[in-house]
N, C-alpha and C positions, 0 to 999 in steps of 0.2 A: 870667816866672819859669821856665817850663818850658824855654824855649830855653837859658837860662843853665845850668840843671841839666843838660840834655843835653850842652852843651859841656863842662861840668865832668867828667861821666862819660866822655865821649869822650876827654878829655885823660888821665884816669886809665887808661882802657883802652889807649890808645896807649902809655902809660908802662909798664904791666904786661904788655902783649901778649907780649913775648918769654918771660917766665916762664911764662905760661899755655900758650903753644905748647910749651915744653919739657916741661911737666908732662903735656900731652896725649900727647906722643910717648913719654915714658918710662913714664907712668902710675905713677910712684913718687914720692910727695911727700917732699921733703927736710925740711919743717918743718910745723908746724900752721897757720901763717899763710898759706902759699902755696895749699894746697888750698881753704881758705875763700875766699880772694880769687878763685881760679879759679871756684868755685861761683857767687860773686856775678857774675862776668863773664858766665858762661853764662846766668844768670838774667836779667841786664840785656839780653843780646842776644836772649833769648827762644828 
């Protein structure tokens, strides 16, 4: 179960990675959903 969950999160991270990277460079969120997603990504990566 853990492996499947990790693969799912990795797939999500690979899909949203460009947006997270853009937000990290600009540091100016364009919407409320993107910064929340970025926060989750950072939390998952540790």
